[in-house]
C-alpha positions in Angstrom: -33.9 -15.3 25.6 -36.6 -13.9 23.3 -36.5 -16.7 20.6 -37.7 -20.1 21.5 -35.7 -23.3 20.8 -37.2 -25.4 18.0 -34.4 -27.7 17.0 -30.8 -28.8 17.2 -28.3 -29.1 14.4 -25.2 -31.3 14.7 -22.3 -30.2 12.5 -19.5 -32.1 10.8 -16.9 -30.4 13.1 -18.8 -31.6 16.3 -20.6 -28.4 17.0 -24.2 -28.4 18.2 -26.4 -25.4 17.2 -29.8 -24.6 18.7 -32.2 -22.9 16.2 -35.6 -21.3 16.3 -38.8 -21.9 14.3 -37.5 -19.7 11.5 -34.4 -21.9 11.3 -32.2 -19.1 12.5 -29.3 -20.1 14.9 -29.6 -19.1 18.5 -26.5 -20.5 20.2 -23.8 -23.1 19.7 -21.2 -25.1 21.5 -18.4 -27.5 20.8 -18.2 -30.7 22.8 -16.7 -29.7 26.2 -16.6 -26.1 25.1 -18.5 -23.1 26.2 -21.8 -22.0 24.8 -21.8 -18.9 22.6 -24.8 -16.8 21.3 -25.1 -16.5 17.6 -26.4 -13.9 15.2 -29.1 -14.9 12.8 -26.5 -14.7 10.0 -24.3 -17.4 11.6 -26.1 -20.4 10.2 -23.6 -23.3 9.9 -22.7 -24.6 6.5 -21.7 -28.1 7.7 -24.9 -29.5 9.2 -25.0 -33.3 9.2 -28.0 -33.9 11.3 -31.1 -32.0 12.3 -33.4 -32.8 15.2 -36.7 -31.1 15.7 -37.3 -30.7 19.4 -40.9 -29.4 19.2 -42.3 -31.5 16.3 -46.0 -30.7 17.0 -45.3 -26.9 17.4 -46.3 -27.2 21.0 -44.2 -27.8 24.0 -45.7 -30.7 26.0 -44.4 -31.6 29.4 -42.2 -34.3 27.7 -40.8 -31.6 25.4 -40.1 -29.3 28.4 -38.2 -32.1 30.2 -36.2 -32.8 27.1 -35.3 -29.1 26.7 -34.4 -28.9 30.4 -32.0 -31.9 30.1 -30.5 -30.4 27.0 -30.0 -26.9 28.5 -28.6 -28.5 31.7 -26.1 -30.5 29.6 -25.1 -27.1 28.0 -24.8 -25.7 31.5 -27.6 -23.2 30.9 -30.5 -22.4 33.3 
């Protein structure tokens, strides 16, 4: 993946969307569903919550652990 994960959107329909520092979507999944890659134009319109995963702009060891757990829950390496 060439774009780094910066945050996570939760959508009204239950979808979760990972986005990069430019707030462009990277990938999405529905609960229990498979993960799909998104185009930059696929920004969801129904965002209900935004979580910044790298708040200081750097990825500390705690941030890496959080991202590892998130990607594992999405069944991604």
